[in-house]
C-alpha positions in Angstrom: 54.6 53.4 -16.9 55.6 49.8 -16.2 53.4 49.6 -13.1 50.4 51.0 -15.2 51.0 48.4 -17.9 51.1 45.6 -15.2 47.9 46.8 -13.7 46.2 47.0 -17.1 47.4 43.5 -17.9 46.1 42.1 -14.6 42.7 43.7 -15.1 42.5 42.4 -18.7 43.6 38.9 -17.6 40.9 38.9 -14.9 38.3 40.0 -17.4 39.3 37.2 -19.8 38.9 34.7 -17.0 35.4 36.0 -16.3 34.5 35.8 -19.9 35.6 32.2 -20.3 34.8 31.1 -16.7 32.3 28.4 -17.7 34.8 26.8 -20.2 37.6 27.0 -17.6 35.4 25.3 -15.0 34.8 22.4 -17.4 38.5 22.2 -18.2 39.4 22.2 -14.5 37.0 19.3 -13.9 38.5 17.3 -16.8 42.1 18.0 -15.8 41.3 17.1 -12.2 39.9 13.8 -13.3 42.7 13.0 -15.8 45.5 14.0 -13.4 43.9 12.7 -10.2 46.9 10.5 -9.5 49.1 13.6 -9.4 46.8 16.2 -7.9 45.0 14.4 -5.1 47.9 14.8 -2.7 47.4 18.6 -2.8 43.8 18.5 -1.6 45.0 20.0 1.7 45.2 23.3 -0.1 41.5 23.4 -0.8 40.3 25.2 2.4 43.1 27.9 2.0 42.2 28.5 -1.6 38.6 28.7 -0.7 39.2 31.1 2.1 41.2 33.4 -0.3 38.3 33.5 -2.7 35.9 34.4 0.1 38.3 37.1 1.4 38.5 38.7 -2.1 34.8 38.6 -2.5 34.3 40.4 0.9 37.0 42.9 0.1 34.5 44.6 -2.3 31.7 44.9 0.3 31.3 47.4 3.1 29.0 47.6 6.2 27.2 50.5 4.5 26.4 48.3 1.4 25.2 45.5 3.7 23.0 47.9 5.6 21.6 49.2 2.3 20.9 45.6 1.2 19.3 44.8 4.6 16.8 47.5 3.9 15.6 45.2 1.1 15.0 42.6 3.8 11.8 41.3 2.2 13.7 40.3 -1.0 16.6 38.9 1.1 14.2 36.8 3.2 12.6 35.4 0.1 16.0 34.3 -1.2 17.0 32.6 2.0 13.6 30.9 2.5 13.6 29.6 -1.1 17.2 28.5 -0.9 17.3 26.9 2.6 13.8 25.9 3.4 11.9 25.1 0.1 14.8 23.8 -1.9 16.1 21.4 0.8 12.5 20.0 1.3 12.3 19.4 -2.4 15.8 17.8 -2.5 14.9 15.5 0.4 11.6 14.4 -1.2 13.3 13.7 -4.5 16.1 11.8 -2.8 13.7 9.6 -0.8 11.7 8.8 -4.0 14.7 8.1 -6.2 17.4 6.7 -3.9 15.7 5.7 -0.6 16.3 7.0 3.0 19.6 5.2 3.5 21.4 6.4 0.4 24.4 8.7 0.5 23.1 10.3 -2.7 20.2 11.6 -0.6 22.6 13.3 1.7 24.4 14.8 -1.4 21.2 16.2 -2.8 20.2 17.8 0.5 23.7 19.1 1.1 23.6 20.8 -2.3 20.4 22.6 -1.2 21.6 23.8 2.2 25.2 24.9 1.5 25.7 28.7 1.2 24.8 30.6 -1.9 27.4 30.6 -4.7 30.1 33.3 -4.9 30.1 32.8 -8.7 26.5 34.2 -8.8 28.0 37.6 -8.2 29.8 37.3 -11.6 26.6 36.4 -13.4 24.7 39.2 -11.6 27.3 41.7 -12.8 27.3 40.4 -16.3 23.5 40.6 -16.4 23.3 44.2 -15.0 21.7 43.0 -11.7 22.2 44.4 -8.2 25.7 43.3 -7.3 25.5 45.0 -3.9 22.4 43.0 -2.9 24.0 39.8 -4.2 27.2 40.3 -2.2 25.3 41.2 0.9 22.9 38.2 0.8 25.8 35.8 0.1 27.9 37.3 3.0 24.9 37.1 5.3 24.2 33.5 4.2 27.8 32.6 4.6 28.0 34.0 8.1 24.9 32.0 9.1 26.3 28.8 7.5 28.0 27.4 10.6 24.5 27.2 12.2 22.4 26.5 9.1 24.3 23.6 7.6 24.8 21.4 10.7 21.4 22.3 11.9 19.6 21.3 8.7 21.6 18.1 8.4 20.5 17.2 11.9 16.9 18.2 11.2 16.6 16.1 8.0 18.6 13.0 9.1 18.7 13.1 12.9 20.2 10.0 14.4 20.6 8.3 10.9 23.9 10.2 10.4 26.6 10.7 12.9 28.9 13.6 12.2 31.0 16.1 14.2 28.7 19.2 14.5 31.3 21.3 16.3 34.0 20.5 13.8 31.8 21.4 10.8 30.8 24.7 12.5 34.5 25.5 13.2 35.5 24.6 9.6 32.8 26.9 8.2 33.9 29.7 10.5 37.5 29.3 9.5 37.0 29.1 5.7 34.0 31.4 5.3 33.2 33.7 8.3 36.7 34.8 9.3 37.9 35.6 5.7 34.6 37.5 5.1 35.0 39.6 8.3 38.7 40.3 7.5 37.8 41.3 3.9 35.1 43.7 5.0 37.3 45.1 7.8 40.2 45.9 5.4 37.7 47.5 3.0 36.4 49.7 5.8 39.8 50.6 7.2 41.1 51.5 3.7 38.0 53.6 3.0 37.1 51.3 0.1 40.5 51.8 -1.6 41.9 48.2 -1.0 39.7 46.5 -3.6 40.6 48.8 -6.6 44.2 49.0 -5.5 44.6 45.2 -5.3 42.3 44.3 -8.2 44.9 43.9 -10.9 46.3 41.0 -8.8 43.3 39.9 -6.7 40.8 39.7 -9.6 42.8 37.1 -11.6 44.3 35.3 -8.7 40.9 34.8 -7.0 39.5 33.3 -10.2 42.5 31.0 -10.4 42.1 30.0 -6.8 38.4 29.2 -7.5 39.4 27.1 -10.5 42.1 25.5 -8.3 39.4 24.4 -5.8 37.4 22.8 -8.6 40.5 21.1 -10.0 41.6 19.6 -6.7 38.0 18.6 -5.7 37.7 16.8 -9.1 41.0 15.0 -8.5 39.9 14.0 -5.0 36.5 12.7 -6.0 37.5 10.8 -9.3 38.1 7.4 -7.6 34.7 7.6 -6.0 33.0 8.8 -9.3 34.5 5.9 -11.2 33.1 3.4 -8.7 29.6 4.7 -9.1 29.4 4.9 -12.9 26.4 2.6 -13.0 24.5 4.9 -10.7 24.9 8.0 -13.0 21.8 7.1 -14.9 19.8 8.1 -11.8 22.1 10.6 -10.2 22.6 13.0 -13.2 18.9 13.5 -14.0 18.1 14.0 -10.3 20.8 16.7 -9.9 19.7 18.3 -13.2 16.1 18.6 -12.0 17.2 19.9 -8.6 19.4 22.6 -10.0 16.6 23.6 -12.4 14.2 23.7 -9.4 16.6 26.1 -7.6 16.6 28.5 -10.5 12.9 28.1 -10.9 12.4 29.1 -7.3 14.5 32.2 -8.0 12.3 33.0 -11.0 9.1 32.5 -8.9 10.2 34.8 -6.0 11.5 37.3 -8.5 7.9 37.9 -9.7 7.1 39.3 -6.3 9.6 42.2 -6.7 9.1 45.5 -8.4 12.7 46.7 -8.1 14.1 46.3 -11.7 17.6 45.3 -10.6 16.4 42.6 -8.1 14.6 39.9 -10.2 17.7 38.7 -12.1 19.8 39.0 -8.9 17.3 36.8 -7.0 17.3 34.2 -9.8 21.1 33.8 -9.7 21.5 34.0 -5.9 18.7 31.4 -5.4 19.9 29.2 -8.2 23.6 28.9 -7.5 25.3 27.2 -4.6 28.8 27.1 -3.2 29.5 23.7 -4.7 33.2 23.6 -3.9 32.4 24.0 -0.2 29.7 21.3 -0.5 32.3 18.8 -1.9 34.7 19.7 0.9 32.0 19.1 3.5 30.8 15.9 1.9 34.3 14.4 1.7 35.1 15.6 5.3 32.0 14.5 7.2 30.1 11.9 5.1 30.5 8.8 2.9 32.5 9.9 -0.2 29.5 9.0 -2.5 27.6 11.9 -0.9 30.0 14.3 -2.8 28.9 12.9 -6.3 25.7 14.9 -6.6 27.4 18.1 -5.5 30.2 17.5 -8.0 27.7 17.0 -10.8 25.9 20.2 -9.9 29.1 22.1 -10.9 28.7 20.8 -14.4 25.0 21.7 -14.5 24.8 25.0 -12.5 27.0 27.1 -14.9 25.2 26.0 -18.1 21.9 27.0 -16.4 23.4 30.4 -15.6 24.3 30.8 -19.2 20.8 29.9 -20.3 19.3 32.4 -17.8 21.5 35.1 -19.3 20.5 34.1 -22.8 16.8 34.4 -21.9 17.4 37.9 -20.4 19.2 39.1 -23.5 16.3 37.8 -25.6 13.9 39.8 -23.5 
């Protein structure tokens, strides 16, 4: 009886975290900024928290589901092209026009566009009755490709202008994304899909808390930099606002090419949302700290856009 109550409490707690996720993200950002002096020393935990979130996400996906999603390869290809070809080109063009070719903010805008698709989009897809299986599969595939896509596109856009450790970035992405993903899928397969429901009373709330912890610690880490560039916010914030809107707009555009009823909203969210926390980790690890500012601001903007999309769907 006690075990049943504990399971029920864990599931209810996870559901509440889902319900108020947007507010909790904002609270985490504020707390990270306010208590930066106390929290910044724990930023070494960020990759581990992130790996845990990725592992729990993959725990709900099987090879069969991925194969089913791959049968919708046209839709998947549209999402990946819109996200990692069209969006980065737009980000680069915007950055050049607004900040110039030598600005770290240009790197931040492009980095936002090329980082993997956002895990949190799965939550919004589920809340909007979209195709969760497709969302999980395209995110996992995109994450698996990220060790090649992210360093490759950075080199393609900036070439000799930026010196960074390609191999280390690839290895970091393998460790915090690819390995947890493969382990999660492997456990799901070996348990015959029983691991996720069995662990959900604990894994559902703790993965959300880990996700919020990543945002909290990233905010604490970046606060000193953000305070130094307050005068630039007049230009950075509108640029990020437009870029996030463009990503959602691209999702809406490619969604019009689909007849499957569950896919349009799924394509909007997967194309519109990025793995911002990973973007901040990469920006702080490999580039000038100011490159992380656009990615940090995108966290503030991305979730309200997701809420707006859901509101539009409900109105329809």
